Backbone atoms as SQL, in Angstrom:
CREATE TABLE atoms (id INTEGER PRIMARY KEY, chain TEXT, resi INTEGER, resn TEXT, atom TEXT, x REAL, y REAL, z REAL);
INSERT INTO atoms VALUES
  (1, 'A', 1, 'MET', 'N', 0.851, -1.160, 0.000),
  (2, 'A', 1, 'MET', 'CA', 0.000, 0.000, 0.000),
  (3, 'A', 1, 'MET', 'C', 0.904, 1.231, 0.000),
  (4, 'A', 2, 'ASP', 'N', 0.588, 2.148, -0.857),
  (5, 'A', 2, 'ASP', 'CA', 1.291, 3.425, -0.923),
  (6, 'A', 2, 'ASP', 'C', 0.433, 4.505, -0.285),
  (7, 'A', 3, 'VAL', 'N', 1.044, 5.330, 0.517),
  (8, 'A', 3, 'VAL', 'CA', 0.355, 6.457, 1.142),
  (9, 'A', 3, 'VAL', 'C', 0.976, 7.729, 0.594),
  (10, 'A', 4, 'LYS', 'N', 0.126, 8.601, 0.069),
  (11, 'A', 4, 'LYS', 'CA', 0.624, 9.853, -0.505),
  (12, 'A', 4, 'LYS', 'C', -0.002, 11.027, 0.222),
  (13, 'A', 5, 'PHE', 'N', 0.810, 12.019, 0.483),
  (14, 'A', 5, 'PHE', 'CA', 0.346, 13.254, 1.102),
  (15, 'A', 5, 'PHE', 'C', 0.501, 14.378, 0.071),
  (16, 'A', 6, 'PRO', 'N', -0.588, 14.770, -0.603),
  (17, 'A', 6, 'PRO', 'CA', -0.474, 15.859, -1.584),
  (18, 'A', 6, 'PRO', 'C', -0.035, 17.164, -0.930),
  (19, 'A', 7, 'GLU', 'N', 0.422, 18.085, -1.751),
  (20, 'A', 7, 'GLU', 'CA', 0.996, 19.325, -1.237),
  (21, 'A', 7, 'GLU', 'C', 0.014, 20.209, -0.486),
  (22, 'A', 8, 'GLY', 'N', -1.264, 20.106, -0.779),
  (23, 'A', 8, 'GLY', 'CA', -2.247, 20.927, -0.073),
  (24, 'A', 8, 'GLY', 'C', -2.337, 20.580, 1.400),
  (25, 'A', 9, 'GLY', 'N', -2.048, 19.308, 1.758),
  (26, 'A', 9, 'GLY', 'CA', -2.052, 18.882, 3.149),
  (27, 'A', 9, 'GLY', 'C', -3.431, 18.686, 3.734),
  (28, 'A', 10, 'GLU', 'N', -4.494, 18.711, 2.910),
  (29, 'A', 10, 'GLU', 'CA', -5.836, 18.553, 3.452),
  (30, 'A', 10, 'GLU', 'C', -6.370, 17.134, 3.308),
  (31, 'A', 11, 'ASN', 'N', -5.709, 16.294, 2.527),
  (32, 'A', 11, 'ASN', 'CA', -6.190, 14.936, 2.353),
  (33, 'A', 11, 'ASN', 'C', -5.010, 13.975, 2.239),
  (34, 'A', 12, 'ILE', 'N', -5.307, 12.688, 2.359),
  (35, 'A', 12, 'ILE', 'CA', -4.312, 11.626, 2.251),
  (36, 'A', 12, 'ILE', 'C', -4.818, 10.655, 1.190),
  (37, 'A', 13, 'GLU', 'N', -3.923, 10.164, 0.371),
  (38, 'A', 13, 'GLU', 'CA', -4.299, 9.239, -0.699),
  (39, 'A', 13, 'GLU', 'C', -3.672, 7.878, -0.414),
  (40, 'A', 14, 'TYR', 'N', -4.506, 6.834, -0.400),
  (41, 'A', 14, 'TYR', 'CA', -4.055, 5.466, -0.196),
  (42, 'A', 14, 'TYR', 'C', -4.206, 4.722, -1.508),
  (43, 'A', 15, 'ASN', 'N', -3.141, 4.107, -2.006),
  (44, 'A', 15, 'ASN', 'CA', -3.171, 3.333, -3.246),
  (45, 'A', 15, 'ASN', 'C', -2.788, 1.893, -2.933),
  (46, 'A', 16, 'ILE', 'N', -3.646, 0.943, -3.343),
  (47, 'A', 16, 'ILE', 'CA', -3.350, -0.474, -3.143),
  (48, 'A', 16, 'ILE', 'C', -3.404, -1.170, -4.494),
  (49, 'A', 17, 'LEU', 'N', -2.683, -2.272, -4.619),
  (50, 'A', 17, 'LEU', 'CA', -2.653, -3.016, -5.875),
  (51, 'A', 17, 'LEU', 'C', -3.858, -3.936, -6.021),
  (52, 'A', 18, 'GLY', 'N', -4.347, -4.489, -4.977),
  (53, 'A', 18, 'GLY', 'CA', -5.498, -5.378, -5.048),
  (54, 'A', 18, 'GLY', 'C', -6.005, -5.696, -3.660),
  (55, 'A', 19, 'GLY', 'N', -7.170, -6.268, -3.595),
  (56, 'A', 19, 'GLY', 'CA', -7.749, -6.637, -2.311),
  (57, 'A', 19, 'GLY', 'C', -8.603, -5.522, -1.734),
  (58, 'A', 20, 'VAL', 'N', -8.969, -5.713, -0.491),
  (59, 'A', 20, 'VAL', 'CA', -9.848, -4.768, 0.192),
  (60, 'A', 20, 'VAL', 'C', -9.137, -4.256, 1.444),
  (61, 'A', 21, 'VAL', 'N', -9.221, -2.977, 1.658),
  (62, 'A', 21, 'VAL', 'CA', -8.653, -2.373, 2.862),
  (63, 'A', 21, 'VAL', 'C', -9.778, -1.671, 3.613),
  (64, 'A', 22, 'ASP', 'N', -9.934, -2.063, 4.878),
  (65, 'A', 22, 'ASP', 'CA', -10.901, -1.384, 5.750),
  (66, 'A', 22, 'ASP', 'C', -10.116, -0.466, 6.676),
  (67, 'A', 23, 'LEU', 'N', -10.392, 0.790, 6.601),
  (68, 'A', 23, 'LEU', 'CA', -9.719, 1.760, 7.455),
  (69, 'A', 23, 'LEU', 'C', -10.706, 2.314, 8.463),
  (70, 'A', 24, 'PHE', 'N', -10.295, 2.341, 9.715),
  (71, 'A', 24, 'PHE', 'CA', -11.113, 2.887, 10.781),
  (72, 'A', 24, 'PHE', 'C', -10.316, 3.999, 11.450),
  (73, 'A', 25, 'PHE', 'N', -10.903, 5.145, 11.564),
  (74, 'A', 25, 'PHE', 'CA', -10.283, 6.266, 12.263),
  (75, 'A', 25, 'PHE', 'C', -11.100, 6.522, 13.518),
  (76, 'A', 26, 'LEU', 'N', -10.494, 6.256, 14.647),
  (77, 'A', 26, 'LEU', 'CA', -11.184, 6.416, 15.925),
  (78, 'A', 26, 'LEU', 'C', -10.651, 7.659, 16.603),
  (79, 'A', 27, 'ASN', 'N', -11.571, 8.513, 17.021),
  (80, 'A', 27, 'ASN', 'CA', -11.198, 9.770, 17.630),
  (81, 'A', 27, 'ASN', 'C', -11.789, 9.827, 19.032),
  (82, 'A', 28, 'GLY', 'N', -10.988, 10.191, 19.984),
  (83, 'A', 28, 'GLY', 'CA', -11.483, 10.319, 21.342),
  (84, 'A', 28, 'GLY', 'C', -10.547, 11.193, 22.152),
  (85, 'A', 29, 'PRO', 'N', -11.059, 11.823, 23.157),
  (86, 'A', 29, 'PRO', 'CA', -10.193, 12.677, 23.972),
  (87, 'A', 29, 'PRO', 'C', -9.176, 11.873, 24.796),
  (88, 'A', 30, 'THR', 'N', -9.493, 10.634, 25.120),
  (89, 'A', 30, 'THR', 'CA', -8.571, 9.817, 25.913),
  (90, 'A', 30, 'THR', 'C', -8.380, 8.463, 25.226),
  (91, 'A', 31, 'PRO', 'N', -7.294, 7.775, 25.517),
  (92, 'A', 31, 'PRO', 'CA', -7.096, 6.431, 24.959),
  (93, 'A', 31, 'PRO', 'C', -8.192, 5.451, 25.375),
  (94, 'A', 32, 'ALA', 'N', -8.751, 5.633, 26.572),
  (95, 'A', 32, 'ALA', 'CA', -9.836, 4.748, 27.016),
  (96, 'A', 32, 'ALA', 'C', -11.063, 4.905, 26.132),
  (97, 'A', 33, 'ASP', 'N', -11.366, 6.139, 25.698),
  (98, 'A', 33, 'ASP', 'CA', -12.498, 6.358, 24.797),
  (99, 'A', 33, 'ASP', 'C', -12.254, 5.695, 23.441),
  (100, 'A', 34, 'VAL', 'N', -11.031, 5.769, 22.947),
  (101, 'A', 34, 'VAL', 'CA', -10.700, 5.125, 21.679),
  (102, 'A', 34, 'VAL', 'C', -10.819, 3.607, 21.824),
  (103, 'A', 35, 'ALA', 'N', -10.385, 3.051, 22.951),
  (104, 'A', 35, 'ALA', 'CA', -10.509, 1.613, 23.182),
  (105, 'A', 35, 'ALA', 'C', -11.976, 1.192, 23.249),
  (106, 'A', 36, 'ARG', 'N', -12.822, 2.001, 23.867),
  (107, 'A', 36, 'ARG', 'CA', -14.263, 1.695, 23.912),
  (108, 'A', 36, 'ARG', 'C', -14.858, 1.692, 22.511),
  (109, 'A', 37, 'GLN', 'N', -14.473, 2.660, 21.695),
  (110, 'A', 37, 'GLN', 'CA', -14.983, 2.706, 20.321),
  (111, 'A', 37, 'GLN', 'C', -14.533, 1.477, 19.536),
  (112, 'A', 38, 'GLY', 'N', -13.277, 1.082, 19.700),
  (113, 'A', 38, 'GLY', 'CA', -12.787, -0.112, 19.026),
  (114, 'A', 38, 'GLY', 'C', -13.497, -1.364, 19.497),
  (115, 'A', 39, 'THR', 'N', -13.814, -1.439, 20.785),
  (116, 'A', 39, 'THR', 'CA', -14.551, -2.584, 21.312),
  (117, 'A', 39, 'THR', 'C', -15.956, -2.642, 20.731),
  (118, 'A', 40, 'GLN', 'N', -16.578, -1.508, 20.515),
  (119, 'A', 40, 'GLN', 'CA', -17.908, -1.488, 19.896),
  (120, 'A', 40, 'GLN', 'C', -17.848, -1.970, 18.451),
  (121, 'A', 41, 'ILE', 'N', -16.755, -1.702, 17.756),
  (122, 'A', 41, 'ILE', 'CA', -16.636, -2.113, 16.353),
  (123, 'A', 41, 'ILE', 'C', -16.257, -3.585, 16.244),
  (124, 'A', 42, 'TRP', 'N', -15.179, -3.993, 16.928),
  (125, 'A', 42, 'TRP', 'CA', -14.638, -5.340, 16.757),
  (126, 'A', 42, 'TRP', 'C', -15.068, -6.314, 17.825),
  (127, 'A', 43, 'GLY', 'N', -15.583, -5.855, 18.927),
  (128, 'A', 43, 'GLY', 'CA', -15.952, -6.735, 20.025),
  (129, 'A', 43, 'GLY', 'C', -14.799, -6.941, 20.993),
  (130, 'A', 44, 'VAL', 'N', -15.069, -7.694, 22.034),
  (131, 'A', 44, 'VAL', 'CA', -14.075, -7.960, 23.079),
  (132, 'A', 44, 'VAL', 'C', -13.187, -9.104, 22.606),
  (133, 'A', 45, 'PRO', 'N', -11.859, -8.993, 22.743),
  (134, 'A', 45, 'PRO', 'CA', -10.983, -10.083, 22.319),
  (135, 'A', 45, 'PRO', 'C', -11.147, -11.318, 23.201),
  (136, 'A', 46, 'ALA', 'N', -10.853, -12.475, 22.637),
  (137, 'A', 46, 'ALA', 'CA', -10.946, -13.724, 23.394),
  (138, 'A', 46, 'ALA', 'C', -9.841, -13.775, 24.436),
  (139, 'A', 47, 'GLU', 'N', -10.148, -14.417, 25.569),
  (140, 'A', 47, 'GLU', 'CA', -9.131, -14.578, 26.601),
  (141, 'A', 47, 'GLU', 'C', -8.144, -15.653, 26.166),
  (142, 'A', 48, 'VAL', 'N', -6.902, -15.442, 26.495),
  (143, 'A', 48, 'VAL', 'CA', -5.863, -16.403, 26.162),
  (144, 'A', 48, 'VAL', 'C', -5.263, -16.933, 27.454),
  (145, 'A', 49, 'PRO', 'N', -4.730, -18.155, 27.433),
  (146, 'A', 49, 'PRO', 'CA', -4.114, -18.682, 28.662),
  (147, 'A', 49, 'PRO', 'C', -2.866, -17.890, 29.030),
  (148, 'A', 50, 'TYR', 'N', -2.616, -17.812, 30.332),
  (149, 'A', 50, 'TYR', 'CA', -1.491, -17.019, 30.811),
  (150, 'A', 50, 'TYR', 'C', -0.159, -17.531, 30.273),
  (151, 'A', 51, 'TRP', 'N', -0.028, -18.859, 30.094),
  (152, 'A', 51, 'TRP', 'CA', 1.253, -19.389, 29.638),
  (153, 'A', 51, 'TRP', 'C', 1.576, -18.900, 28.232),
  (154, 'A', 52, 'SER', 'N', 0.550, -18.590, 27.417),
  (155, 'A', 52, 'SER', 'CA', 0.829, -18.111, 26.068),
  (156, 'A', 52, 'SER', 'C', 1.369, -16.677, 26.081),
  (157, 'A', 53, 'LEU', 'N', 1.191, -15.973, 27.186),
  (158, 'A', 53, 'LEU', 'CA', 1.730, -14.624, 27.338),
  (159, 'A', 53, 'LEU', 'C', 3.112, -14.626, 27.979),
  (160, 'A', 54, 'GLY', 'N', 3.631, -15.825, 28.283),
  (161, 'A', 54, 'GLY', 'CA', 4.961, -15.920, 28.869),
  (162, 'A', 54, 'GLY', 'C', 4.963, -15.973, 30.377),
  (163, 'A', 55, 'VAL', 'N', 3.795, -16.078, 31.010),
  (164, 'A', 55, 'VAL', 'CA', 3.726, -16.134, 32.466),
  (165, 'A', 55, 'VAL', 'C', 3.955, -17.576, 32.903),
  (166, 'A', 56, 'SER', 'N', 4.839, -17.784, 33.842),
  (167, 'A', 56, 'SER', 'CA', 5.071, -19.121, 34.372),
  (168, 'A', 56, 'SER', 'C', 5.150, -19.034, 35.886),
  (169, 'A', 57, 'ARG', 'N', 4.969, -20.172, 36.531),
  (170, 'A', 57, 'ARG', 'CA', 5.062, -20.193, 37.984),
  (171, 'A', 57, 'ARG', 'C', 6.526, -20.190, 38.367),
  (172, 'A', 58, 'ILE', 'N', 6.941, -19.171, 39.043),
  (173, 'A', 58, 'ILE', 'CA', 8.328, -19.028, 39.444),
  (174, 'A', 58, 'ILE', 'C', 8.442, -19.426, 40.909),
  (175, 'A', 59, 'VAL', 'N', 9.325, -20.366, 41.171),
  (176, 'A', 59, 'VAL', 'CA', 9.536, -20.828, 42.538),
  (177, 'A', 59, 'VAL', 'C', 10.587, -19.931, 43.177),
  (178, 'A', 60, 'THR', 'N', 10.239, -19.361, 44.306),
  (179, 'A', 60, 'THR', 'CA', 11.171, -18.471, 44.996),
  (180, 'A', 60, 'THR', 'C', 12.002, -19.257, 45.999),
  (181, 'A', 61, 'VAL', 'N', 13.025, -18.632, 46.505),
  (182, 'A', 61, 'VAL', 'CA', 13.890, -19.260, 47.501),
  (183, 'A', 61, 'VAL', 'C', 13.092, -19.567, 48.760),
  (184, 'A', 62, 'ARG', 'N', 12.177, -18.681, 49.115),
  (185, 'A', 62, 'ARG', 'CA', 11.355, -18.920, 50.307),
  (186, 'A', 62, 'ARG', 'C', 10.483, -20.159, 50.128),
  (187, 'A', 63, 'ASP', 'N', 9.927, -20.354, 48.903),
  (188, 'A', 63, 'ASP', 'CA', 9.144, -21.561, 48.641),
  (189, 'A', 63, 'ASP', 'C', 9.992, -22.812, 48.820),
  (190, 'A', 64, 'LEU', 'N', 11.210, -22.760, 48.285),
  (191, 'A', 64, 'LEU', 'CA', 12.095, -23.911, 48.415),
  (192, 'A', 64, 'LEU', 'C', 12.473, -24.157, 49.870),
  (193, 'A', 65, 'ALA', 'N', 12.726, -23.091, 50.617),
  (194, 'A', 65, 'ALA', 'CA', 13.092, -23.243, 52.026),
  (195, 'A', 65, 'ALA', 'C', 11.940, -23.859, 52.814),
  (196, 'A', 66, 'ASN', 'N', 10.726, -23.422, 52.560),
  (197, 'A', 66, 'ASN', 'CA', 9.581, -23.995, 53.267),
  (198, 'A', 66, 'ASN', 'C', 9.374, -25.457, 52.881),
  (199, 'A', 67, 'ARG', 'N', 9.593, -25.763, 51.623),
  (200, 'A', 67, 'ARG', 'CA', 9.339, -27.120, 51.145),
  (201, 'A', 67, 'ARG', 'C', 10.368, -28.104, 51.679),
  (202, 'A', 68, 'TYR', 'N', 11.627, -27.671, 51.737),
  (203, 'A', 68, 'TYR', 'CA', 12.698, -28.597, 52.076),
  (204, 'A', 68, 'TYR', 'C', 13.311, -28.348, 53.446),
  (205, 'A', 69, 'SER', 'N', 12.643, -27.609, 54.304),
  (206, 'A', 69, 'SER', 'CA', 13.218, -27.309, 55.623),
  (207, 'A', 69, 'SER', 'C', 13.335, -28.568, 56.479),
  (208, 'A', 70, 'SER', 'N', 12.362, -29.458, 56.406),
  (209, 'A', 70, 'SER', 'CA', 12.429, -30.670, 57.224),
  (210, 'A', 70, 'SER', 'C', 13.543, -31.592, 56.723),
  (211, 'A', 71, 'ILE', 'N', 13.744, -31.652, 55.418),
  (212, 'A', 71, 'ILE', 'CA', 14.819, -32.486, 54.874),
  (213, 'A', 71, 'ILE', 'C', 16.171, -31.910, 55.280),
  (214, 'A', 72, 'ALA', 'N', 16.316, -30.590, 55.195),
  (215, 'A', 72, 'ALA', 'CA', 17.574, -29.953, 55.569),
  (216, 'A', 72, 'ALA', 'C', 17.869, -30.148, 57.051),
  (217, 'A', 73, 'ALA', 'N', 16.851, -30.077, 57.889),
  (218, 'A', 73, 'ALA', 'CA', 17.050, -30.262, 59.329),
  (219, 'A', 73, 'ALA', 'C', 17.534, -31.676, 59.620),
  (220, 'A', 74, 'SER', 'N', 16.974, -32.659, 58.946),
  (221, 'A', 74, 'SER', 'CA', 17.409, -34.038, 59.183),
  (222, 'A', 74, 'SER', 'C', 18.826, -34.259, 58.659),
  (223, 'A', 75, 'MET', 'N', 19.194, -33.581, 57.571),
  (224, 'A', 75, 'MET', 'CA', 20.555, -33.712, 57.048),
  (225, 'A', 75, 'MET', 'C', 21.563, -33.119, 58.018),
  (226, 'A', 76, 'VAL', 'N', 21.248, -31.957, 58.591),
  (227, 'A', 76, 'VAL', 'CA', 22.154, -31.328, 59.549),
  (228, 'A', 76, 'VAL', 'C', 22.317, -32.208, 60.770),
  (229, 'A', 77, 'THR', 'N', 21.234, -32.794, 61.245),
  (230, 'A', 77, 'THR', 'CA', 21.295, -33.679, 62.400),
  (231, 'A', 77, 'THR', 'C', 22.145, -34.893, 62.087),
  (232, 'A', 78, 'SER', 'N', 21.979, -35.436, 60.917),
  (233, 'A', 78, 'SER', 'CA', 22.743, -36.614, 60.514),
  (234, 'A', 78, 'SER', 'C', 24.226, -36.297, 60.391),
  (235, 'A', 79, 'ILE', 'N', 24.559, -35.170, 59.796),
  (236, 'A', 79, 'ILE', 'CA', 25.966, -34.785, 59.632),
  (237, 'A', 79, 'ILE', 'C', 26.610, -34.518, 60.982),
  (238, 'A', 80, 'SER', 'N', 25.905, -33.838, 61.872),
  (239, 'A', 80, 'SER', 'CA', 26.493, -33.541, 63.185),
  (240, 'A', 80, 'SER', 'C', 26.679, -34.819, 63.997),
  (241, 'A', 81, 'SER', 'N', 25.786, -35.777, 63.869),
  (242, 'A', 81, 'SER', 'CA', 25.945, -37.027, 64.607),
  (243, 'A', 81, 'SER', 'C', 27.094, -37.848, 64.022),
  (244, 'A', 82, 'MET', 'N', 27.330, -37.752, 62.709),
  (245, 'A', 82, 'MET', 'CA', 28.433, -38.462, 62.089),
  (246, 'A', 82, 'MET', 'C', 29.773, -37.875, 62.502),
  (247, 'A', 83, 'SER', 'N', 29.828, -36.551, 62.684),
  (248, 'A', 83, 'SER', 'CA', 31.094, -35.907, 63.057),
  (249, 'A', 83, 'SER', 'C', 31.513, -36.318, 64.476),
  (250, 'A', 84, 'GLN', 'N', 30.547, -36.651, 65.324),
  (251, 'A', 84, 'GLN', 'CA', 30.872, -37.079, 66.684),
  (252, 'A', 84, 'GLN', 'C', 31.449, -38.487, 66.692),
  (253, 'A', 85, 'ARG', 'N', 31.101, -39.295, 65.707),
  (254, 'A', 85, 'ARG', 'CA', 31.585, -40.665, 65.641),
  (255, 'A', 85, 'ARG', 'C', 32.869, -40.797, 64.830),
  (256, 'A', 86, 'GLN', 'N', 33.475, -39.715, 64.504),
  (257, 'A', 86, 'GLN', 'CA', 34.649, -39.728, 63.659),
  (258, 'A', 86, 'GLN', 'C', 35.797, -40.459, 64.364),
  (259, 'A', 87, 'SER', 'N', 36.398, -41.341, 63.609),
  (260, 'A', 87, 'SER', 'CA', 37.521, -42.061, 64.186),
  (261, 'A', 87, 'SER', 'C', 38.812, -41.300, 63.964),
  (262, 'A', 88, 'THR', 'N', 39.679, -41.411, 64.917),
  (263, 'A', 88, 'THR', 'CA', 40.982, -40.749, 64.799),
  (264, 'A', 88, 'THR', 'C', 42.030, -41.798, 64.544),
  (265, 'A', 89, 'THR', 'N', 42.697, -41.669, 63.475),
  (266, 'A', 89, 'THR', 'CA', 43.750, -42.649, 63.161),
  (267, 'A', 89, 'THR', 'C', 45.070, -41.984, 62.964);
């Protein structure tokens, strides 16, 4: 598509080789008003799953600490009891 701006500056010329072009010019004092007008024309977009937007469940260090605190406590107890039984040669 070619867009031409004639020298008068009062109009714009759109030239296409084939097919159909639908142009919508939405005017509003705020972006929210323009979004409302677009919603009236095209409708509300379908919801998409969060994973398709790149959102994933991120495990934090605190989550890991809560999950594995009992295992870590038993490991520390086991290591400290082993150090007491250390043989000296």
